[in-house]
C-alpha positions in Angstrom: 3.9 -15.0 -20.0 6.3 -17.2 -18.0 4.6 -17.6 -14.6 6.9 -18.0 -11.6 6.2 -19.5 -8.2 7.8 -19.6 -4.7 8.8 -23.2 -5.1 10.9 -22.7 -8.3 14.3 -24.3 -8.2 17.6 -22.4 -8.4 18.4 -23.9 -11.8 15.1 -23.2 -13.4 15.1 -19.6 -12.2 18.7 -19.1 -13.5 17.5 -20.4 -16.9 14.5 -18.0 -16.7 16.7 -15.0 -15.9 19.5 -15.8 -18.4 17.9 -14.1 -21.5 17.4 -11.0 -19.4 21.1 -10.7 -18.4 20.2 -10.3 -14.7 23.0 -12.6 -13.4 26.6 -11.6 -13.9 29.2 -14.0 -15.3 29.9 -16.7 -12.7 27.0 -15.6 -10.6 24.8 -18.5 -9.2 21.6 -18.5 -7.2 22.1 -20.1 -3.8 18.7 -19.4 -2.1 15.1 -18.4 -3.0 12.7 -17.3 -0.3 9.5 -15.3 -0.1 10.1 -11.7 0.6 7.4 -10.8 3.2 3.7 -11.5 3.1 2.7 -9.5 0.1 -1.1 -9.3 -0.6 -0.9 -8.5 -4.3 2.1 -10.0 -6.0 4.6 -12.8 -5.9 7.7 -11.3 -4.3 10.9 -13.4 -3.9 14.2 -12.7 -2.3 17.0 -14.1 -4.5 20.4 -14.7 -2.9 23.3 -15.4 -5.1 27.0 -16.1 -4.4 27.5 -12.3 -4.8 24.4 -10.3 -3.7 20.7 -10.3 -2.9 17.9 -8.9 -5.0 14.1 -8.9 -5.1 12.0 -10.4 -7.9 8.4 -9.2 -8.2 5.8 -10.6 -10.6 2.2 -9.5 -10.9 -0.6 -12.0 -11.7 -4.2 -11.7 -12.8 -5.3 -12.2 -9.2 -4.1 -11.1 -5.7 -1.3 -13.4 -4.5 -2.7 -13.6 -0.9 -6.3 -13.9 -2.0 -6.4 -15.8 -5.4 -10.2 -15.5 -5.6 -9.8 -11.7 -6.0 -9.1 -10.9 -9.6 -6.6 -8.0 -10.2 -5.2 -6.4 -13.3 -1.9 -8.1 -14.3 -0.4 -4.9 -15.7 -0.1 -3.3 -12.3 3.6 -4.1 -12.3 3.9 -1.6 -15.2 2.4 1.1 -13.1 4.9 0.3 -10.3 7.8 0.6 -12.8 6.6 3.9 -14.1 6.2 5.3 -10.6 9.9 4.5 -9.8 11.0 5.9 -13.2 9.0 9.1 -12.5 10.7 9.5 -9.1 14.1 8.9 -10.7 13.4 11.4 -13.5 12.4 14.0 -11.0 15.6 13.5 -9.0 14.1 11.6 -6.1 15.9 8.3 -6.2 17.2 8.2 -2.6 14.1 6.7 -1.1 13.2 4.0 -3.6 15.0 0.8 -4.5 17.1 0.7 -7.6 15.6 -1.0 -10.7 17.9 -3.9 -11.9 15.6 -5.2 -14.6 12.1 -4.7 -15.9 10.3 -7.1 -18.3 7.0 -5.8 -19.5 5.8 -8.9 -21.3 6.5 -11.2 -18.4 5.1 -8.7 -15.9 8.1 -8.9 -13.6 10.7 -6.5 -12.2 14.1 -7.1 -10.4 14.8 -4.6 -7.7 17.5 -3.8 -5.2 17.0 -5.6 -1.9 16.4 -3.0 0.7 16.3 -5.4 3.6 13.6 -7.2 5.7 12.8 -4.3 8.1 9.4 -2.9 7.2 7.4 -0.9 9.7 4.6 -3.3 10.4 6.0 -3.9 13.9 4.9 -0.4 14.9 1.3 -1.7 15.4 2.6 -4.0 18.2 5.3 -1.7 19.6 2.8 1.2 19.4 5.6 3.6 18.7 6.9 5.7 15.8 9.3 8.5 16.5 8.7 12.1 15.3 11.8 12.1 13.1 10.6 9.1 11.1 7.2 10.8 10.7 9.0 13.9 9.4 11.0 11.9 6.9 7.9 10.1 5.6 6.1 13.4 5.1 9.1 14.7 3.2 9.0 11.6 1.0 5.3 12.1 0.4 5.9 15.8 -0.5 8.6 14.7 -3.0 6.2 12.2 -4.6 3.5 14.8 -4.9 5.9 17.4 -6.4 6.9 15.1 -9.3 6.2 16.3 -12.8 4.7 13.4 -14.6 4.5 12.5 -18.3 1.1 13.1 -19.9 0.5 9.4 -20.5 1.0 8.2 -16.9 -1.3 5.1 -16.5 -4.8 5.7 -15.0 -4.5 2.4 -13.2 -8.3 2.4 -13.3 -8.8 -1.4 -13.0 -6.7 -1.6 -9.8 -8.4 1.6 -8.5 -11.8 -0.1 -9.1 -10.7 -3.1 -7.1 -9.4 -0.9 -4.3 -12.6 1.2 -4.5 -14.7 -1.9 -3.7 -12.6 -2.8 -0.7 -12.5 0.8 0.6 -15.8 2.5 -0.2 -18.3 -0.4 -0.8 -17.7 -3.8 0.9 -16.9 -2.6 4.4 -20.4 -0.8 4.4 -22.2 -3.9 3.1 -23.6 -6.4 5.7 -23.4 -9.3 3.1 -19.8 -8.8 2.1 -18.7 -12.3 3.1 -16.0 -11.2 5.6 -15.9 -13.5 8.7 -15.0 -10.8 11.1 -15.6 -12.9 14.3 -12.8 -15.1 13.1 -10.5 -12.1 13.5 -11.9 -11.0 16.9 -15.0 -12.1 18.7 -17.7 -9.4 18.6 -16.3 -7.6 15.6 -19.1 -8.8 13.3 -21.8 -7.5 15.6 -19.9 -4.2 16.0 -19.7 -3.9 12.2 -23.3 -4.8 11.7 -24.5 -2.1 14.1 -22.2 0.4 12.4 -23.0 -0.2 8.7 -26.7 0.0 9.1 -26.3 3.8 8.8 -27.6 4.6 5.2 -26.3 8.1 5.4 -22.8 6.8 6.0 -23.1 4.5 3.1 -24.1 7.3 0.8 -21.3 9.5 2.0 -18.8 6.7 1.5 -20.0 6.2 -2.1 -19.7 9.9 -2.8 -16.1 9.9 -1.6 -15.4 6.8 -3.6 -16.6 8.6 -6.7 -14.0 11.3 -6.0 -11.3 8.7 -5.6 -12.0 7.2 -9.0 -11.4 10.5 -10.8 -8.1 11.3 -12.4 -6.2 14.2 -10.9 -2.9 15.9 -11.6 -0.8 14.8 -8.6 1.3 11.7 -8.5 0.3 9.5 -5.6 1.8 6.4 -4.0 -1.7 5.1 -3.5 -1.0 2.8 -0.5 1.2 4.8 1.9 1.1 2.7 5.0 3.7 0.9 7.2 3.9 -2.2 5.0 5.1 0.0 2.2 8.0 1.6 4.2 11.4 -0.1 4.7 14.4 0.9 6.8 17.8 -0.3 5.4 21.2 1.0 6.4 19.7 4.0 8.2 17.7 5.0 5.1 13.9 4.9 4.7 12.6 3.4 1.4 9.2 3.4 0.0 8.1 0.3 -1.9 5.0 -1.3 -3.5 3.5 1.6 -5.5 1.4 -0.6 -7.7 -1.7 1.4 -6.5 -0.1 4.6 -7.8 -2.3 7.0 -9.8 -2.9 10.7 -10.4 -5.3 12.0 -7.9 -5.8 14.0 -4.7 -2.7 14.6 -2.5 -5.1 14.5 0.4 -5.6 10.8 -0.2 -1.9 9.9 0.4 -1.8 12.1 3.5 -5.0 10.7 4.8 -3.8 7.1 4.5 -0.6 8.0 6.3 -2.5 9.8 9.1 -5.1 7.0 9.5 -2.3 4.5 10.2 -0.6 6.9 12.7 -4.0 7.0 14.5 -4.4 3.2 14.3 -1.0 2.6 15.9 -2.2 3.7 19.3 -5.9 4.1 18.8 -5.1 7.8 19.6 -7.2 10.3 17.6 -5.4 13.3 19.1 -2.5 12.6 16.7 -4.7 14.1 14.0 -4.4 17.6 15.6 -0.6 17.3 15.7 -0.4 16.2 12.0 -2.8 18.9 10.9 -0.9 21.6 12.7 2.6 20.5 11.6 2.3 18.9 8.2 -0.9 19.7 6.4 -0.8 23.1 4.7 -3.5 25.6 3.7 -3.6 24.3 0.1 -5.1 21.0 1.1 -8.8 20.4 1.3 -9.2 19.5 4.9 -12.7 18.2 4.6 -11.7 15.8 1.9 -8.6 14.8 3.9 -10.8 14.0 7.0 -13.1 11.9 4.9 -10.3 9.8 3.4 -8.9 9.3 6.9 -12.3 8.0 8.1 -12.7 5.6 5.1 -9.2 4.1 5.6 -9.7 3.5 9.4 -13.1 1.9 8.8 -11.8 -0.5 6.0 -8.8 -1.5 8.1 -11.0 -2.3 11.1 -14.0 -4.1 9.4 -12.7 -4.8 5.9 -10.7 -7.7 4.5 -7.3 -5.9 4.7 -6.7 -6.4 8.4 -3.7 -5.1 10.3 -1.7 -6.8 13.1 -3.3 -4.6 15.8 -4.6 -5.8 19.2 -7.1 -3.1 20.0 -10.1 -4.1 22.1 -13.6 -4.1 20.7 -14.3 -0.9 22.7 -11.3 0.8 21.2 -12.4 -0.2 17.7 -15.9 1.0 18.4 -14.5 4.4 19.4 -12.3 4.6 16.3 -15.3 3.6 14.1 -17.4 6.3 15.6 -14.6 8.8 15.2 -14.2 7.9 11.6 -17.9 8.2 11.0 -17.8 11.7 12.4 -15.0 12.6 10.0 -17.0 11.3 7.1 -20.3 12.8 7.9 
């Protein structure tokens, strides 16, 4: 495997890409920059004298947290997610694939801009039309017919399982929560002493690890949504797997709640977007898990809620789970 890095020179990257026929005749790289603050993969924005594209390479560890080991083949799952969407006629909300190299674990994608939705945590606002479009995209994903050998993605699911269903409920998880917000560690300690909650979380985690029949994005939150030329795109589906549609809907709903620390949004979402076919009890439990791990886990969000607001959200989440 040819391992790339964010400090690679224009000339070296041109030589690397040459065998893969990515650059056109006379096309030269003029600038290489990091494309966002990705947690899992090396993601570079490549500007040439003709266009801009994204290069994404997976490693045997998480890019932002090198001490966390991660399956290097996750880029293959991401590629197959995009191909499945394309094969099912849903190509409008995903970036175009320019090149994919399985042996070097990298993919070249259309550049869909720099405007992700992470700013909604500070602006505390997302309009109803955007919510409707995102739910439509989720429904399109879930309606895809998938090939019988879609990857289980079990290794990455096991990593995510630890950070969603186990570590946030473990007092000795090594997370320095007070460095994030003073008083957060004490709040978490009081909260995770509930053994019944731990048992429930592990039970839900067992369900998450099962293989289902519905194609999921697996990490459907504002960092995975992009807006470019009045179009919403969904990116970063390396956590994709076949499972419960309730999981994707719950992740989405949890982040809509986290935007304003407003639990009443759950009623609106349930009444307008969740249908009778969904298992509401399971949906609620996944919501609770996601809110908890985003408040007292390692994958923190750029939110500025007070300790009291976080306490209310944690108790709300606990009620959903139990």
